[in-house]
C-alpha positions in Angstrom: -24.8 -7.2 5.3 -25.3 -10.9 5.9 -25.1 -10.5 9.7 -27.5 -7.6 9.6 -30.1 -9.6 7.6 -29.8 -12.6 9.9 -30.2 -10.4 13.0 -33.3 -8.9 11.6 -35.0 -12.3 11.5 -34.2 -13.1 15.1 -36.3 -11.7 17.9 -33.6 -11.1 20.5 -35.9 -10.0 23.3 -38.0 -13.2 23.0 -35.3 -15.7 22.2 -32.8 -14.3 24.7 -29.1 -15.2 25.1 -28.9 -18.2 22.8 -30.0 -16.1 19.8 -27.5 -13.4 20.6 -24.7 -16.0 20.9 -25.8 -17.5 17.6 -25.7 -14.1 15.9 -22.2 -13.4 17.3 -21.1 -16.9 16.1 -22.4 -16.2 12.6 -20.6 -12.8 12.5 -17.4 -14.5 13.6 -17.8 -17.3 11.0 -18.3 -14.8 8.2 -15.2 -12.8 9.3 -13.1 -16.0 9.4 -14.4 -17.0 5.9 -13.5 -13.5 4.6 -10.0 -13.6 6.1 -9.3 -17.1 4.7 -10.3 -15.9 1.2 -8.2 -12.7 1.6 -5.2 -14.8 2.5 -5.6 -17.2 -0.4 -6.8 -14.9 -3.1 -4.9 -11.8 -2.3 -2.2 -11.9 0.3 -0.3 -14.9 -1.1 -0.3 -13.8 -4.7 0.3 -10.3 -3.8 3.5 -11.1 -1.8 4.7 -13.4 -4.7 4.2 -10.7 -7.2 6.0 -8.1 -5.1 8.9 -10.5 -4.6 9.0 -11.3 -8.3 8.7 -7.6 -9.3 5.8 -8.8 -11.4 4.0 -5.6 -12.6 1.5 -7.5 -14.7 0.4 -9.7 -11.8 0.1 -6.6 -9.5 -2.2 -5.0 -12.0 -4.4 -8.2 -12.1 -4.7 -7.8 -8.3 -6.4 -4.4 -8.6 -10.1 -4.5 -8.2 -12.0 -4.8 -11.5 -13.6 -1.4 -10.7 -10.2 0.2 -10.5 -9.0 -1.5 -13.7 -12.1 -0.1 -15.4 -10.6 3.4 -14.7 -7.6 2.5 -16.9 -7.7 4.2 -20.3 -5.1 6.1 -22.5 -5.7 9.3 -20.4 -5.0 7.7 -17.1 -2.4 5.2 -18.2 0.7 7.3 -17.1 -0.7 7.5 -13.6 -1.3 3.8 -13.3 2.0 2.9 -15.0 3.8 5.0 -12.5 2.0 3.6 -9.5 2.4 -0.1 -10.7 6.1 0.5 -11.7 6.9 1.9 -8.2 5.1 -1.0 -6.5 6.8 -3.6 -8.7 10.2 -2.0 -7.7 9.5 -2.4 -4.1 12.2 -3.9 -1.9 10.8 -6.9 -0.1 13.6 -8.6 1.7 13.4 -11.2 4.5 10.4 -13.0 5.8 6.9 -11.6 5.6 3.9 -11.8 7.9 0.5 -10.3 8.1 0.4 -7.8 11.1 -3.1 -6.6 10.5 -6.1 -8.0 8.8 -9.4 -6.5 9.8 -12.8 -5.4 8.5 -13.3 -1.6 8.1 -16.0 -0.4 10.5 -16.3 2.8 8.6 -15.1 4.3 5.2 -11.4 4.9 5.6 -10.3 8.5 5.4 -7.9 8.0 2.6 -6.2 11.3 1.9 -6.8 12.3 -1.8 -6.4 15.6 -3.5 -9.2 16.9 -5.6 -9.5 15.0 -8.9 -9.3 11.5 -7.4 -12.0 9.2 -6.3 -12.5 5.6 -5.0 -14.4 3.6 -7.6 -15.5 1.1 -5.0 -15.5 1.3 -1.2 -13.0 -1.0 0.5 -14.3 -3.2 3.3 -11.0 -4.8 4.7 -7.6 -3.5 5.5 -4.4 -5.6 5.3 -0.8 -4.9 6.5 2.1 -7.1 5.6 5.4 -6.7 7.3 8.7 -7.4 5.4 12.2 -6.8 6.6 12.3 -3.0 7.2 9.2 -2.3 5.2 5.5 -2.3 6.0 3.0 -2.6 3.2 -0.7 -1.6 3.8 -3.6 -2.0 1.4 -7.4 -1.5 1.3 -9.4 -4.4 -0.1 -12.8 -5.2 -1.5 -14.4 -8.4 -2.8 -15.5 -9.3 -6.3 -16.8 -12.7 -7.6 -15.4 -14.6 -4.6 -11.9 -13.2 -4.6 -10.4 -10.1 -2.9 -8.6 -7.2 -4.7 -6.7 -4.0 -3.9 -8.6 -0.7 -4.0 -6.8 2.4 -5.1 -7.9 5.8 -6.3 -8.8 6.7 -9.9 -7.9 10.1 -11.3 -10.1 12.3 -13.5 -8.7 15.1 -15.8 -7.9 17.5 -12.9 -6.3 14.5 -11.0 -4.1 13.8 -14.0 -3.1 17.5 -14.1 -2.2 17.3 -10.4 -0.2 14.1 -11.1 1.7 15.6 -14.0 2.7 18.6 -11.9 3.8 16.5 -9.0 5.8 14.3 -11.4 7.6 17.4 -12.7 8.3 18.6 -9.2 9.6 15.1 -8.2 11.9 15.0 -11.2 13.5 18.3 -10.1 14.0 16.9 -6.6 15.4 13.7 -8.0 17.9 15.5 -10.2 19.0 17.5 -7.1 19.2 14.3 -5.1 21.4 12.7 -7.8 23.8 15.8 -7.7 24.0 15.7 -3.9 24.7 11.9 -4.0 27.4 12.4 -6.6 29.1 14.9 -4.3 28.8 12.7 -1.2 32.2 11.6 -0.1 33.7 9.1 2.4 33.8 8.6 5.3 30.1 9.8 5.4 29.2 7.9 2.3 30.5 4.7 3.6 28.9 5.2 7.0 25.5 5.8 5.3 25.9 2.7 3.0 26.7 0.6 6.1 23.5 1.8 7.8 21.4 1.0 4.7 23.0 -2.4 4.4 21.8 -3.0 8.0 18.3 -1.9 6.9 18.6 1.2 9.2 17.3 3.7 6.7 15.8 6.0 9.2 19.1 6.3 11.0 20.9 6.9 7.7 18.4 9.7 6.9 19.0 11.3 10.3 22.7 11.1 10.0 22.7 12.6 6.5 20.5 15.4 7.8 22.8 16.1 10.8 25.9 16.1 8.6 24.6 18.2 5.7 21.6 20.3 7.1 19.4 18.9 4.4 15.6 19.0 5.0 13.8 15.7 5.3 12.4 15.3 1.8 15.8 15.9 0.2 17.5 13.5 2.7 15.0 10.8 2.0 15.5 11.1 -1.8 19.3 11.0 -1.4 19.1 7.9 0.8 16.6 6.3 -1.7 19.2 7.0 -4.5 22.1 5.6 -2.4 20.0 2.6 -1.5 19.4 1.8 -5.2 23.1 2.1 -5.8 23.7 -0.5 -3.1 21.4 -3.1 -4.7 
């Protein structure tokens, strides 16, 4: 918006190339300023919170418009999302692989019953060892915050149904893991220790004929057992 307002005050046809260059320089300066603010007010504390499994800090890094969606009715959804995020495995060094303004509203896939309370304006991706974390961001009061979806009543119904279905799958995965014997079990654990999770999933599928979702859940359970 600042660049647009600035451009409107400059008569490009009359002022020619210097004015165009000045406008481009202003746009670049604004972007650099945003990116510096994102790195200091979001990226650094976000990585620290992930590594510390600090759920409370992760909640504070949600945009105020998202936190305004939190109420007794939506609490189970946000608790679930924040608990999963806090439990993320973030081994090894980290570095930002993408930090860029959004040129259009991102097509975030959401089922009916969910909405974005504020439109994100930046995207960030942070690479850890074997894990890529991507977030959408929006500014507020000089700092940058994560944007996520807010559920309404129908969204909460969808969430509860999915949670119930996931519980059935997790129970099945636990049973399959308990039945998993050596040498396959040891081979899969070795792959996971080497952070070759995709290879472990494919090996488990080839050995058991399991479909992808089941294989992923069994490897997730085995991975937690290895920690």
